[in-house]
Backbone as CSV, one residue per row, in Angstrom:
resi,resn,N_x,N_y,N_z,CA_x,CA_y,CA_z,C_x,C_y,C_z
1,MET,129.025,49.592,-4.699,130.442,49.904,-4.599,130.945,50.290,-5.994
2,CYS,131.536,51.395,-6.115,131.907,51.933,-7.400,133.052,51.164,-8.075
3,LEU,134.006,50.695,-7.336,135.131,49.980,-7.913,134.909,48.454,-7.882
4,ALA,133.739,48.029,-7.475,133.439,46.605,-7.325,133.743,45.774,-8.552
5,PRO,133.484,46.250,-9.760,133.778,45.421,-10.925,135.275,45.026,-11.037
6,HIS,136.121,45.719,-10.321,137.540,45.482,-10.394,138.058,44.533,-9.314
7,PHE,137.158,44.106,-8.411,137.523,43.143,-7.365,137.344,41.733,-7.885
8,THR,138.061,40.807,-7.284,137.898,39.388,-7.627,136.584,38.914,-7.003
9,PRO,136.063,37.773,-7.459,134.839,37.214,-6.847,135.012,36.993,-5.336
10,ASN,136.163,36.487,-4.930,136.411,36.252,-3.482,136.399,37.560,-2.702
11,GLU,136.984,38.599,-3.265,136.986,39.904,-2.594,135.584,40.459,-2.477
12,LYS,134.795,40.327,-3.533,133.414,40.787,-3.492,132.601,40.072,-2.418
13,GLU,132.772,38.760,-2.334,132.049,37.986,-1.326,132.484,38.405,0.066
14,PHE,133.763,38.625,0.269,134.280,39.053,1.570,133.650,40.388,1.981
15,ILE,133.584,41.317,1.042,133.025,42.636,1.326,131.552,42.562,1.681
16,ARG,130.826,41.671,1.013,129.387,41.513,1.295,129.120,40.814,2.641
17,ASN,130.065,40.062,3.113,129.907,39.294,4.339,130.068,40.206,5.542
18,ALA,129.019,40.415,6.305,129.046,41.303,7.466,129.895,40.760,8.600
19,ALA,130.053,39.444,8.681,130.833,38.840,9.763,131.729,37.728,9.238
20,PRO,132.796,38.083,8.514,133.686,37.047,7.990,134.399,36.322,9.116
21,THR,134.661,35.052,8.894,135.394,34.253,9.890,136.870,34.657,9.857
22,ASP,137.597,34.204,10.891,139.031,34.472,10.912,139.707,33.822,9.718
23,GLU,139.220,32.640,9.337,139.811,31.946,8.174,139.589,32.748,6.892
24,GLU,138.402,33.325,6.733,138.113,34.142,5.538,138.954,35.416,5.552
25,LYS,139.142,36.004,6.708,139.985,37.190,6.809,141.419,36.859,6.437
26,LYS,141.906,35.732,6.946,143.282,35.329,6.673,143.502,35.028,5.166
27,ALA,142.476,34.428,4.562,142.580,34.056,3.136,142.763,35.291,2.240
28,LEU,142.183,36.428,2.641,142.267,37.622,1.795,143.188,38.689,2.374
29,SER,143.886,38.382,3.447,144.717,39.412,4.068,145.782,39.945,3.108
30,ALA,146.391,39.108,2.294,147.410,39.571,1.367,146.840,40.576,0.374
31,SER,145.613,40.330,-0.083,144.971,41.260,-1.034,144.808,42.644,-0.409
32,PHE,144.348,42.655,0.844,144.109,43.930,1.503,145.416,44.611,1.935
33,GLU,146.421,43.818,2.260,147.752,44.384,2.549,148.273,45.089,1.308
34,ALA,148.150,44.432,0.169,148.608,45.024,-1.093,147.811,46.252,-1.455
35,ALA,146.492,46.187,-1.240,145.618,47.336,-1.529,145.992,48.525,-0.644
36,THR,146.283,48.241,0.623,146.657,49.314,1.544,147.947,49.985,1.103
37,ALA,148.948,49.207,0.679,150.194,49.762,0.208,149.942,50.601,-1.049
38,LEU,149.092,50.128,-1.929,148.778,50.884,-3.138,148.059,52.180,-2.780
39,LEU,147.104,52.108,-1.859,146.387,53.318,-1.439,147.335,54.328,-0.813
40,TRP,148.293,53.855,-0.078,149.308,54.745,0.493,150.122,55.385,-0.631
41,ALA,150.572,54.600,-1.585,151.388,55.126,-2.697,150.631,56.163,-3.493
42,LEU,149.299,56.020,-3.555,148.478,56.962,-4.314,147.958,58.122,-3.470
43,GLY,148.380,58.181,-2.212,148.025,59.299,-1.345,146.706,59.166,-0.612
44,TYR,146.076,58.031,-0.688,144.792,57.843,0.017,144.949,57.422,1.471
45,VAL,146.087,56.890,1.828,146.386,56.481,3.189,147.576,57.331,3.637
46,ASP,147.463,57.971,4.802,148.506,58.885,5.259,149.824,58.198,5.584
47,ALA,149.735,57.032,6.235,150.973,56.354,6.650,150.727,54.859,6.721
48,LEU,151.779,54.124,6.491,151.714,52.678,6.674,152.229,52.363,8.053
49,SER,151.557,51.446,8.732,151.988,51.097,10.085,153.127,50.086,10.008
50,ILE,153.746,49.898,11.151,154.797,48.868,11.266,154.119,47.537,10.942
51,PRO,154.736,46.714,10.127,154.095,45.462,9.719,154.128,44.354,10.773
52,ASN,153.521,44.665,11.927,153.475,43.659,12.987,152.042,43.218,13.270
53,ARG,151.106,43.622,12.421,149.713,43.180,12.494,149.093,43.391,11.113
54,THR,147.927,42.812,10.908,147.281,42.965,9.616,146.747,44.372,9.462
55,CYS,146.575,44.748,8.232,146.069,46.088,7.947,144.587,46.179,8.259
56,ASP,144.057,47.369,8.191,142.636,47.621,8.408,141.888,47.453,7.083
57,ALA,141.389,46.246,6.842,140.704,45.962,5.558,139.473,46.859,5.384
58,LYS,138.760,47.125,6.452,137.552,47.941,6.336,137.913,49.355,5.873
59,ARG,139.032,49.851,6.315,139.479,51.179,5.882,139.794,51.188,4.399
60,ALA,140.480,50.152,3.932,140.821,50.038,2.506,139.552,49.945,1.669
61,ILE,138.609,49.120,2.124,137.346,48.942,1.384,136.600,50.263,1.318
62,ALA,136.517,50.958,2.441,135.803,52.241,2.470,136.454,53.250,1.509
63,CYS,137.759,53.283,1.506,138.455,54.230,0.614,138.114,53.978,-0.838
64,MET,138.054,52.720,-1.213,137.796,52.386,-2.606,136.302,52.433,-2.948
65,SER,135.462,52.197,-1.985,134.035,52.158,-2.289,133.399,53.559,-2.292
66,ASP,134.089,54.550,-1.825,133.570,55.905,-1.798,133.748,56.648,-3.111
67,ARG,134.460,56.048,-4.043,134.793,56.752,-5.288,134.480,55.901,-6.515
68,LYS,133.968,56.562,-7.530,133.823,55.908,-8.815,135.206,55.818,-9.444
69,ARG,135.353,54.967,-10.422,136.643,54.692,-11.044,137.370,55.961,-11.459
70,GLN,136.717,56.819,-12.225,137.409,58.018,-12.718,137.775,58.972,-11.594
71,ARG,136.901,59.078,-10.608,137.215,59.956,-9.466,138.401,59.388,-8.697
72,PHE,138.434,58.076,-8.553,139.565,57.425,-7.867,140.877,57.753,-8.568
73,ILE,140.845,57.682,-9.883,142.053,58.001,-10.684,142.388,59.476,-10.579
74,ASP,141.372,60.318,-10.726,141.608,61.783,-10.708,142.131,62.267,-9.374
75,GLU,141.675,61.700,-8.265,142.071,62.180,-6.955,143.367,61.565,-6.453
76,ALA,143.874,60.580,-7.146,145.127,59.930,-6.728,146.277,60.903,-6.936
77,GLU,147.167,60.930,-5.944,148.370,61.757,-6.018,149.567,60.866,-5.675
78,LEU,150.231,60.384,-6.701,151.365,59.492,-6.497,152.428,60.169,-5.639
79,ARG,152.859,59.471,-4.636,153.910,60.022,-3.768,155.208,60.139,-4.569
80,PRO,156.098,61.001,-4.138,157.387,61.115,-4.821,158.144,59.775,-4.817
81,VAL,158.923,59.559,-5.831,159.685,58.309,-5.956,160.552,58.082,-4.709
82,SER,161.105,59.149,-4.168,161.974,58.990,-2.983,161.175,58.382,-1.816
83,GLN,159.938,58.787,-1.620,159.123,58.200,-0.537,158.792,56.746,-0.829
84,LEU,158.487,56.443,-2.090,158.182,55.056,-2.445,159.385,54.159,-2.199
85,LEU,160.559,54.636,-2.584,161.791,53.849,-2.391,162.139,53.718,-0.917
86,ASP,161.966,54.791,-0.156,162.252,54.724,1.299,161.342,53.717,1.972
87,GLN,160.058,53.719,1.607,159.108,52.783,2.213,159.432,51.346,1.807
88,ALA,159.794,51.159,0.552,160.158,49.809,0.098,161.395,49.319,0.833
89,ASP,162.384,50.188,1.004,163.597,49.831,1.730,163.272,49.467,3.169
90,LEU,162.429,50.253,3.822,162.059,49.966,5.197,161.323,48.630,5.309
91,THR,160.426,48.383,4.397,159.666,47.135,4.397,160.599,45.944,4.218
92,PHE,161.550,46.042,3.296,162.491,44.953,3.105,163.388,44.757,4.330
93,ARG,163.725,45.852,5.001,164.544,45.733,6.222,163.759,45.023,7.330
94,TYR,162.472,45.387,7.467,161.622,44.673,8.437,161.579,43.190,8.124
95,HIS,161.367,42.864,6.852,161.307,41.482,6.436,162.624,40.757,6.725
96,TRP,163.709,41.388,6.390,165.013,40.782,6.641,165.217,40.537,8.132
97,ALA,164.863,41.515,8.980,165.048,41.365,10.414,164.255,40.177,10.958
98,MET,163.033,40.012,10.464,162.210,38.886,10.904,162.791,37.547,10.407
99,ALA,163.176,37.497,9.129,163.739,36.275,8.574,165.043,35.898,9.240
100,ASP,165.873,36.897,9.505,167.168,36.640,10.157,166.959,36.112,11.575
101,ALA,166.047,36.719,12.311,165.764,36.252,13.676,165.258,34.826,13.667
102,LYS,164.360,34.525,12.752,163.803,33.164,12.676,164.883,32.150,12.299
103,LYS,165.672,32.498,11.303,166.738,31.587,10.833,167.742,31.290,11.940
104,ASN,168.078,32.305,12.705,169.091,32.180,13.753,168.512,31.925,15.140
105,GLU,167.220,31.566,15.150,166.524,31.237,16.383,166.697,32.281,17.484
106,ARG,166.524,33.513,17.064,166.581,34.633,18.027,165.191,35.236,18.170
107,ARG,165.024,36.055,19.155,163.766,36.768,19.321,163.580,37.773,18.199
108,PHE,162.330,37.998,17.853,162.053,39.030,16.834,162.385,40.399,17.449
109,PRO,162.807,41.341,16.635,163.063,42.692,17.142,161.808,43.225,17.840
110,PRO,161.973,43.857,19.000,160.838,44.340,19.790,159.850,45.212,18.986
111,ILE,160.351,45.997,18.064,159.463,46.885,17.304,158.479,46.066,16.429
112,LEU,158.822,44.836,16.126,157.991,44.005,15.258,157.144,42.977,16.001
113,THR,157.161,43.062,17.307,156.338,42.098,18.063,155.191,42.771,18.766
């Protein structure tokens, strides 16, 4: 894996494990969620899905393992600031909707379930 030196020891072990447990998947889900958002911002992922399920870790791993460091940097195309801000705004709105529903003991918005 070309970018392997840049992964944490736990991430490397997860990638090597052909059949990670649900607990192992859950432990690293935040890392892969963050990686997927970064890959989207750099133009490697076409779209981010609605945050109602975990991301596709295998897809993120494949995207990063197919390129050496310099190629990864060279092929990155940062999205326009307006797209980054729109996505951040949407993500915060999703988070707020979930937190508000939980706090007020209401059902989660249908789009997020």
